[in-house]
Phi, psi and omega in degrees: 000134177296169185258331188232113185244139171244121182244111172279140187070027186289350177267000180276190183300299181292317183300316181290324177294320179290321176300317177301314179298314182293317179297324177294341178254013172084011180282156171271130187233130170247126178257124176246120187201146176268001174061028182275339184281143176303133178091354183300315181296325180289323178294319179294320178299318178299315179298318180293320180294324184279322189245350180114149186299329183248027186284340180215163177262132176250126174240117179273118182193179186230130181294345178288345181269115180302136177083358184297335182251009184304308183292323182292323181294336182299329185255356186276136170270327180227130174249118179254107187265098181249345182299134180181164168272126196243002185249128176300316182298320179294325179293328179289321182278334182219072185294331181295312179298319177302314179297314184297322181284309189280311184277302180296320180299318178293320176302317179297319178298314181296322178295320176297319178295316181299316183286343177296328172093333186262004173057064174295156179285135183243129170252124179249127180272098179259201190211153175291349180294347177293344179276348179072209185279343179054043187292345180286346181267118182294140179248154175242132179264122176253185185297319185242001186196165165263159173213158174292139178286327189224025178234075184296335180263359184095189186270124182275168178296342180280356176303136177302132180281143179211092190290083183276128183085152176305325178298313177300321179295314184291321179288323178294319176301314182298314183292331177293321175297317179300314181297318184285328176296332174292320182285315188277319185252358178071022179277114182294131183206159168229143173257124178255107175277094190273148176265217183278106179267136181215164178152185181294154181072020175260110180268071186296149174234172185301325185276348184201137184076052191300320182294315178298321179297316179299318181294313180300312182295320181293316181293322185263008178059044175261155183292141179240133174245131177257124181262118188091194185272359177085001179269359178300139187248138174230147169270141191246135179230121177291145184300330178292326176290325176296316178301321178297325177292319177300313180299320180296321179293317178299318182294335183244026190301327180291333181270328190253000179305133181091359184267160176238132182230138163285125178236101181206187181284340182073183184299338183275352183227073183236162182203135173276147195302322175223327183300332176251321180295320182301304178301325178298313180293320179298322178294318181291324182269345178074027179200162177287148180242111180288143178223155171258163182241142177222171180287157176301138183269154180302138177083001182284130177271133180291323176219133165223118175227126182283135164274110187253019183295325179296315179296321178299316184288312189272334180258349184063037189235149173203147177297144182239339187263117179293157184297314182297319176299313182295319179294319178300316177300319181294318177301314181293325178294315179296317178302321184275356183226041181302329183295338180287345186251011178289000000 
């Protein structure tokens, strides 16, 4: 494990969990965040209580500002770029802000890394949304879910990209810059095309972090709306398994620099958005959960399952936490931390 990490968006869900993991292993961590996301202050408070008031450096700033990370990149061995606008719906209503945060913000991070001179390793948190609707792949409708007719291992990294929605465009633009800076400037980096990441400290909202939002709403008796028939399928990856993938990439950075990986639960860790998730939550909570129905939203994929064989082979990594175990943990975390959602 490297010694000095810079995490953009480090006060968010994934960032705070990774910071906690790194601090627990004795690494030096700098968190760069504009603290705009719900729960950011609570995540920082949790880190300070667990690891000490001065256990990490916090720099409040915005990746949209050129040069904001210049000084920080000078000392970083690993830059984990998690800062971003993360909701498809928000990108549709405000595409300029989405572009400035995701595309321009990533460019600014890369420029700070390039100018640092010592070529720190960069991990970029991308998304499966760069694949678009994937309408060329035939689907089969089953009782509780859709499935691919001819992709038993899921969708591979060789799938043609189709940046559907402004969010897909901005994230796709950003990951292309990360990939090309590795080729042109020799900056070692990996692009992680992540699927649905979930786990504790995720303050999910309807537009992003759908599983966490369903759990929070179900536990706290808040209204839930299902868009479409609820048979849409996602592969699910617990945040601890994602962290293991990040660690695996850092450990193999000389071999994997410049690569792009699907990082998700794969075919063995999937869940349909409500036809399967709903009964699971009702069983865990011991009661029926009322829901409203709405039309399918723009950019929604009917099925997304990652083919993770490349990551398994080259990173020596595989998901370990089953969906039911992970959802149960999330339910218990929300139950035990109701005060965080007031």
